[in-house]
C-alpha positions as CSV (number, residue, x, y, z in Angstrom):
1,M,35.3,-3.7,11.5
2,K,35.5,-4.9,7.9
3,R,32.6,-5.0,5.4
4,L,31.4,-8.4,4.2
5,S,32.4,-7.4,0.7
6,E,36.0,-6.9,1.8
7,I,36.2,-10.2,3.6
8,L,34.5,-12.1,0.7
9,P,35.3,-10.0,-2.3
10,N,33.4,-12.1,-4.8
11,S,30.5,-13.0,-2.5
12,M,28.2,-10.2,-3.5
13,P,26.3,-10.6,-6.7
14,Q,27.2,-8.1,-9.4
15,G,24.8,-5.1,-9.2
16,F,23.8,-5.8,-5.6
17,A,25.4,-2.6,-4.3
18,S,23.6,-0.5,-7.0
19,Y,20.3,-2.2,-6.3
20,S,20.8,-1.6,-2.6
21,K,21.4,2.1,-3.3
22,I,18.3,2.3,-5.6
23,K,16.1,0.6,-3.0
24,K,17.3,3.0,-0.2
25,L,16.8,6.1,-2.5
26,W,13.4,4.9,-3.5
27,S,12.4,4.3,0.1
28,D,13.7,7.8,1.1
29,C,12.0,9.6,-1.8
30,A,8.7,7.7,-1.9
31,G,8.0,7.6,1.8
32,D,6.9,4.6,4.0
33,T,3.4,4.0,2.5
34,I,4.5,4.0,-1.2
35,A,7.7,2.1,-0.4
36,F,5.6,-0.6,1.4
37,I,3.4,-1.3,-1.7
38,T,6.2,-1.1,-4.3
39,T,9.5,-2.7,-5.1
40,P,12.0,-0.7,-7.2
41,G,13.9,-2.7,-9.9
42,S,16.6,-1.9,-12.3
43,V,17.4,1.4,-14.1
44,S,17.8,0.8,-17.8
45,E,18.4,3.7,-20.2
46,V,17.4,6.2,-17.5
47,V,14.0,4.5,-16.8
48,L,13.4,3.1,-13.3
49,N,11.2,0.0,-13.3
50,V,9.0,-0.2,-10.2
51,A,6.6,-3.1,-9.3
52,V,3.4,-2.0,-7.6
53,H,1.7,-4.6,-5.5
54,D,-1.8,-3.1,-5.3
55,Q,-4.0,-2.6,-8.3
56,T,-5.6,0.5,-6.9
57,W,-2.3,2.1,-6.1
58,L,-1.0,1.2,-9.6
59,S,-3.6,3.6,-11.1
60,E,-3.0,6.3,-8.5
61,I,0.8,6.3,-8.3
62,G,1.1,7.6,-11.8
63,F,-0.1,11.0,-10.6
64,L,3.0,11.1,-8.4
65,K,5.5,10.1,-11.1
66,G,6.8,13.7,-11.8
67,E,7.4,14.5,-8.1
68,L,9.1,11.1,-7.5
69,I,11.4,11.6,-10.5
70,Q,12.3,15.0,-9.2
71,R,13.1,13.7,-5.7
72,L,15.2,10.9,-7.1
73,K,17.2,13.2,-9.3
74,M,17.8,15.5,-6.3
75,K,19.3,12.5,-4.5
76,G,21.6,11.8,-7.4
77,L,19.8,9.1,-9.4
78,E,19.9,9.9,-13.1
79,L,16.5,9.0,-14.7
80,D,14.0,10.5,-17.0
81,N,11.0,8.2,-16.4
82,I,9.5,5.6,-14.1
83,N,7.8,2.5,-15.5
84,F,5.1,1.3,-13.0
85,Y,3.7,-2.2,-13.5
86,Y,1.6,-4.6,-11.4
87,K,3.2,-7.5,-9.6
88,H,1.4,-9.5,-6.9
89,R,3.1,-9.9,-3.6
90,K,1.8,-12.0,-0.8
91,L,2.0,-10.3,2.6
92,N,3.4,-12.2,5.6
93,D,1.5,-12.2,8.9
94,S,3.6,-9.4,10.4
95,E,2.6,-7.1,7.6
96,I,-1.1,-7.6,7.8
97,I,-2.8,-5.0,10.0
98,Y,-6.0,-6.2,11.5
99,P,-8.5,-3.4,12.4
100,T,-9.5,-3.0,16.1
101,R,-13.1,-3.9,16.6
102,K,-15.4,-2.0,18.9
103,S,-18.9,-2.6,20.3
104,M,-21.8,-1.0,18.5
105,T,-23.3,2.0,20.3
106,E,-27.0,2.1,21.0
107,K,-27.3,5.0,18.5
108,E,-25.5,3.0,15.8
109,K,-27.7,-0.1,16.5
110,K,-30.9,2.0,16.2
111,F,-29.7,3.6,13.0
112,A,-28.8,0.2,11.5
113,D,-32.1,-1.3,12.5
114,R,-34.0,1.6,10.9
115,L,-32.1,0.9,7.6
116,I,-32.7,-2.8,7.9
117,D,-36.4,-2.4,8.4
118,T,-36.7,-0.7,5.0
119,I,-35.7,-3.9,3.2
120,E,-38.6,-6.1,2.3
121,D,-36.8,-9.3,1.0
122,E,-35.9,-11.5,4.0
123,A,-32.7,-12.9,2.6
124,L,-31.5,-9.5,1.6
125,R,-32.4,-8.0,5.0
126,A,-30.5,-10.8,6.8
127,A,-27.4,-10.2,4.6
128,F,-27.6,-6.5,5.0
129,R,-28.0,-6.8,8.8
130,K,-24.8,-8.9,9.0
131,A,-22.9,-6.4,6.8
132,I,-24.1,-3.2,8.6
133,Y,-23.6,-4.7,12.1
134,G,-20.1,-5.7,11.0
135,Y,-19.5,-2.2,9.6
136,F,-20.4,-0.6,12.9
137,T,-17.9,-2.8,14.8
138,L,-15.1,-1.1,12.8
139,Y,-16.5,2.4,12.1
140,T,-18.7,5.0,13.7
141,I,-22.0,6.4,12.6
142,E,-20.1,9.6,11.8
143,D,-17.7,7.7,9.5
144,Y,-20.8,6.3,7.7
145,L,-22.5,9.7,7.3
146,N,-19.3,11.3,6.1
147,C,-18.3,8.8,3.4
């Protein structure tokens, strides 16, 4: 079987093969989680530009820069630095993970009601009730106590 680039020699944009290689290397070296929230770009003057699609991860990923550079070098990519920058990316429906909801246990309801009863302001109490009941449909009392 022939490759598409052999059948249509001028059909691939220039640089597409090298971008494909960088994207694969990045995915292999960064792992699924980081690869999901980032998009590698071009390498210019031994600096890899990487878009990060989450503000929180943008500040955290810098701590992994040295390890990522080392892994990429071991795979044959020549670079001295990685430039991380924020770029918004809208998720499509198949990428959004909706948490599984559960029913609140009697213990969680009693715990929540005790907390709610300590709030004097009626509007604040109603808002907190809605929030804490919602919390306990996603998490357990153990999660709450251990956070």
